[in-house]
Backbone as ProteinMPNN parsed JSONL, in Angstrom:
{"seq_chain_A": "MPDTPDTISDTTTDKRADTGADAIQDGAADTAAVDRIDAAIARIEAAITARARSSDSLAKRHAALKARMAEAVAALDDVITRGSPN", "coords_chain_A": {"N_chain_A": [[143.067, 85.309, 69.209], [140.066, 83.924, 70.325], [136.775, 85.445, 70.404], [135.31, 85.883, 73.484], [132.813, 86.009, 76.063], [133.996, 87.794, 77.901], [135.883, 89.249, 76.415], [134.272, 90.339, 74.447], [132.548, 92.073, 75.823], [134.417, 93.871, 76.653], [135.208, 95.087, 74.311], [132.981, 95.987, 73.026], [130.922, 98.742, 72.386], [128.348, 101.076, 73.128], [126.581, 101.884, 70.352], [124.769, 103.893, 69.943], [124.585, 107.238, 70.453], [124.172, 109.136, 73.385], [121.968, 111.448, 73.234], [120.327, 114.629, 73.494], [117.973, 114.465, 72.086], [117.31, 111.768, 72.266], [116.694, 111.608, 74.974], [114.461, 113.252, 75.037], [112.698, 111.771, 73.442], [112.482, 109.483, 75.034], [111.286, 110.65, 77.272], [108.881, 111.505, 76.123], [107.786, 109.044, 75.477], [107.458, 108.002, 78.02], [105.582, 109.824, 79.024], [103.448, 109.32, 77.301], [102.895, 106.687, 78.039], [102.097, 107.026, 80.692], [99.845, 108.587, 80.245], [98.227, 106.695, 78.923], [97.867, 104.87, 81.003], [96.501, 106.483, 82.857], [94.151, 106.926, 81.376], [93.183, 104.319, 81.277], [92.677, 103.857, 83.988], [90.638, 105.731, 84.376], [88.653, 104.58, 82.76], [88.216, 102.199, 84.159], [87.277, 103.196, 86.627], [84.902, 104.388, 85.724], [83.517, 102.125, 84.905], [83.197, 100.829, 87.35], [81.518, 102.644, 88.68], [79.259, 102.514, 87.01], [78.545, 99.838, 87.376], [77.936, 99.866, 90.101], [75.683, 101.541, 90.102], [73.973, 99.964, 88.583], [73.756, 97.764, 90.243], [72.502, 98.929, 92.465], [70.046, 99.602, 91.284], [69.11, 97.049, 90.653], [68.844, 96.004, 93.251], [66.778, 97.628, 94.234], [64.684, 96.899, 92.5], [64.458, 94.221, 93.215], [63.634, 94.433, 95.893], [61.126, 95.643, 95.529], [59.793, 93.643, 94.07], [59.846, 91.591, 95.966], [58.196, 92.687, 97.954], [55.759, 92.852, 96.566], [55.332, 90.128, 96.111], [55.004, 89.241, 98.744], [52.61, 90.545, 99.365], [50.932, 89.221, 97.542], [51.055, 86.577, 98.468], [49.928, 86.944, 100.995], [47.341, 87.723, 100.233], [46.487, 85.361, 98.999], [46.544, 83.697, 101.234], [44.423, 84.856, 102.662], [42.264, 84.234, 100.962], [42.32, 81.442, 101.065], [41.853, 81.071, 103.785], [39.237, 82.144, 104.088], [37.86, 80.358, 102.518], [38.062, 77.966, 103.84], [36.53, 75.361, 105.875], [36.714, 75.76, 108.655]], "CA_chain_A": [[142.327, 84.901, 70.39], [138.633, 83.954, 70.006], [135.94, 86.318, 71.226], [134.579, 85.269, 74.591], [132.004, 87.065, 76.687], [134.83, 88.81, 78.548], [136.496, 90.139, 75.434], [133.223, 91.059, 73.739], [132.086, 93.192, 76.634], [135.482, 94.865, 76.732], [135.404, 95.784, 73.047], [131.716, 96.48, 72.499], [130.452, 100.008, 72.959], [126.998, 101.446, 72.697], [126.698, 102.638, 69.1], [123.853, 105.029, 69.988], [125.058, 108.333, 71.304], [123.139, 109.636, 74.281], [121.747, 112.849, 72.861], [119.14, 115.242, 74.065], [116.815, 113.971, 71.333], [116.948, 110.477, 72.853], [116.053, 111.886, 76.258], [113.125, 113.787, 74.746], [111.882, 110.648, 72.984], [112.191, 108.654, 76.208], [110.319, 111.393, 78.078], [107.597, 111.465, 75.424], [107.267, 107.682, 75.631], [107.005, 107.893, 79.412], [104.357, 110.61, 79.14], [102.391, 108.579, 76.602], [102.549, 105.519, 78.86], [101.345, 107.533, 81.848], [98.528, 108.985, 79.729], [97.443, 105.469, 78.691], [97.511, 104.331, 82.321], [95.455, 107.367, 83.388], [92.919, 106.652, 80.632], [92.698, 103.007, 81.721], [92.119, 104.046, 85.339], [89.357, 106.429, 84.206], [87.678, 103.597, 82.257], [87.91, 101.28, 85.269], [86.427, 103.915, 87.575], [83.584, 104.544, 85.108], [82.868, 100.808, 84.95], [82.822, 100.587, 88.753], [80.353, 103.493, 88.949], [78.116, 101.953, 86.277], [78.149, 98.587, 88.026], [77.296, 100.212, 91.376], [74.337, 102.026, 89.775], [73.2, 98.801, 88.143], [73.507, 96.963, 91.44], [71.478, 99.648, 93.235], [68.791, 99.446, 90.565], [68.684, 95.667, 90.835], [68.408, 95.851, 94.644], [65.461, 98.276, 94.358], [63.713, 96.047, 91.804], [64.293, 93.017, 94.023], [62.825, 94.794, 97.062], [59.749, 95.858, 95.069], [59.235, 92.328, 93.746], [59.652, 90.864, 97.223], [57.016, 93.263, 98.602], [54.567, 92.415, 95.812], [55.138, 88.699, 96.373], [54.463, 89.127, 100.103], [51.193, 90.928, 99.262], [50.213, 88.159, 96.828], [50.945, 85.424, 99.374], [48.951, 87.326, 102.02], [46.021, 87.665, 99.602], [46.166, 83.928, 98.857], [46.216, 83.199, 102.578], [43.055, 85.312, 102.969], [41.341, 83.445, 100.144], [42.314, 80.079, 101.618], [41.23, 81.135, 105.101], [37.788, 82.345, 103.897], [37.264, 79.184, 101.885], [38.184, 76.739, 104.655], [35.347, 75.145, 106.703], [36.996, 75.918, 110.096]], "C_chain_A": [[140.841, 84.99, 70.06], [137.885, 84.891, 70.935], [135.204, 85.497, 72.267], [133.736, 86.363, 75.217], [132.831, 88.151, 77.342], [135.41, 89.777, 77.53], [135.451, 90.922, 74.65], [132.773, 92.266, 74.547], [133.154, 94.268, 76.752], [135.582, 95.682, 75.451], [134.117, 96.385, 72.492], [131.331, 97.773, 73.198], [129.047, 100.253, 72.431], [127.131, 102.337, 71.481], [125.806, 103.887, 69.107], [124.409, 106.077, 70.938], [123.897, 108.817, 72.157], [122.979, 111.125, 74.005], [120.52, 113.37, 73.57], [117.875, 114.755, 73.372], [116.359, 112.631, 71.892], [116.226, 110.674, 74.179], [114.642, 112.419, 76.051], [112.199, 112.661, 74.304], [111.517, 109.748, 74.156], [111.157, 109.339, 77.094], [108.938, 111.384, 77.446], [106.966, 110.086, 75.56], [106.737, 107.479, 77.037], [105.685, 108.635, 79.6], [103.192, 109.888, 78.471], [101.947, 107.369, 77.423], [101.722, 105.943, 80.069], [99.942, 107.951, 81.409], [97.645, 107.768, 79.481], [97.004, 104.85, 80.014], [96.393, 105.162, 82.94], [94.116, 107.11, 82.69], [92.326, 105.311, 81.059], [92.066, 103.106, 83.101], [90.757, 104.736, 85.243], [88.286, 105.458, 83.703], [87.269, 102.619, 83.361], [86.98, 101.946, 86.27], [85.016, 104.109, 87.022], [82.818, 103.217, 85.146], [82.406, 100.474, 86.366], [81.563, 101.378, 89.099], [79.113, 102.931, 88.263], [77.622, 100.672, 86.936], [77.451, 98.877, 89.356], [75.865, 100.707, 91.13], [73.438, 100.859, 89.376], [72.826, 97.93, 89.337], [72.431, 97.61, 92.313], [70.106, 99.482, 92.599], [68.247, 98.03, 90.747], [68.173, 95.434, 92.253], [67.02, 96.472, 94.85], [64.381, 97.427, 93.69], [63.437, 94.788, 92.608], [63.4, 93.305, 95.241], [61.358, 94.995, 96.663], [59.078, 94.527, 94.739], [58.947, 91.521, 95.006], [58.397, 91.37, 97.948], [55.738, 92.83, 97.888], [54.279, 90.93, 96.037], [54.554, 88.476, 97.769], [52.977, 89.488, 100.107], [50.378, 89.822, 98.588], [50.026, 86.934, 97.717], [49.932, 85.721, 100.471], [47.532, 87.258, 101.462], [45.586, 86.218, 99.407], [45.809, 83.312, 100.202], [44.802, 83.604, 102.975], [42.014, 84.483, 102.214], [41.232, 82.043, 100.709], [41.599, 80.059, 102.956], [39.706, 81.285, 104.977], [37.122, 81.102, 103.301], [37.346, 77.922, 102.724], [36.984, 76.599, 105.578], [35.582, 75.363, 108.194], [36.157, 76.99, 110.643]], "O_chain_A": [[140.388, 86.022, 69.565], [138.28, 85.113, 72.08], [134.544, 84.512, 71.934], [133.937, 87.54, 74.918], [132.426, 89.313, 77.349], [135.426, 90.987, 77.755], [135.711, 92.05, 74.23], [132.634, 93.363, 74.005], [132.837, 95.444, 76.93], [135.994, 96.842, 75.488], [134.165, 97.21, 71.579], [131.403, 97.889, 74.421], [128.635, 99.695, 71.414], [127.719, 103.416, 71.554], [126.06, 104.832, 68.361], [124.665, 105.792, 72.108], [122.763, 108.894, 71.685], [123.757, 111.95, 74.485], [119.767, 112.608, 74.176], [116.823, 114.645, 74.002], [115.159, 112.376, 71.986], [115.254, 109.977, 74.469], [113.73, 112.076, 76.803], [111.048, 112.597, 74.737], [110.376, 109.3, 74.264], [110.251, 108.685, 77.61], [107.934, 111.268, 78.148], [105.754, 109.969, 75.739], [105.691, 106.858, 77.23], [104.775, 108.133, 80.26], [102.085, 109.848, 79.009], [100.756, 107.065, 77.491], [100.749, 105.277, 80.421], [98.966, 107.7, 82.116], [96.453, 107.792, 79.788], [95.881, 104.358, 80.125], [95.44, 104.608, 83.488], [93.07, 107.08, 83.339], [91.109, 105.181, 81.189], [91.026, 102.498, 83.351], [89.825, 104.363, 85.955], [87.144, 105.503, 84.161], [86.097, 102.259, 83.471], [86.006, 101.339, 86.716], [84.04, 104.006, 87.765], [81.612, 103.199, 85.392], [81.335, 99.897, 86.55], [80.65, 100.852, 89.735], [78.04, 102.876, 88.863], [76.416, 100.449, 87.042], [76.479, 98.205, 89.701], [74.945, 100.34, 91.861], [72.28, 100.786, 89.788], [71.707, 97.424, 89.422], [71.555, 96.922, 92.838], [69.118, 99.248, 93.294], [67.05, 97.847, 90.971], [67.174, 94.739, 92.442], [66.186, 95.909, 95.559], [63.294, 97.252, 94.241], [62.294, 94.336, 92.675], [62.518, 92.512, 95.572], [60.455, 94.566, 97.381], [57.919, 94.312, 95.093], [57.921, 90.847, 95.097], [57.628, 90.576, 98.489], [54.75, 92.481, 98.534], [53.121, 90.525, 96.14], [53.698, 87.609, 97.95], [52.176, 88.826, 100.767], [49.263, 89.522, 99.015], [48.957, 86.323, 97.718], [49.154, 84.842, 100.844], [46.621, 86.789, 102.143], [44.421, 85.891, 99.633], [44.886, 82.504, 100.299], [44.063, 82.807, 103.553], [41.0, 84.084, 102.785], [40.126, 81.513, 100.817], [40.828, 79.142, 103.238], [38.964, 80.615, 105.696], [35.948, 80.838, 103.562], [36.759, 76.904, 102.359], [36.452, 77.611, 106.035], [34.642, 75.144, 108.958], [36.234, 77.287, 111.835]]}, "name": "protein", "num_of_chains": 1, "seq": "MPDTPDTISDTTTDKRADTGADAIQDGAADTAAVDRIDAAIARIEAAITARARSSDSLAKRHAALKARMAEAVAALDDVITRGSPN"}
């Protein structure tokens, strides 16, 4: 009788015995995966903090530039006003 999926599954067994060593290896792999995920989360959080600081710095620089530009425009207005014949 030829092997069919039904007969193969009936005759095939898992060649690897489920030992305590396998469970330890699986647990170590799980721990390593969790450690990598934790490290990735820490890197993401650090990047978020750095970006927030950079954004705050940019906002402060923008506000300072805007204030200086307002002063420069006001000074130009004064110069134009004093020089006009009105």
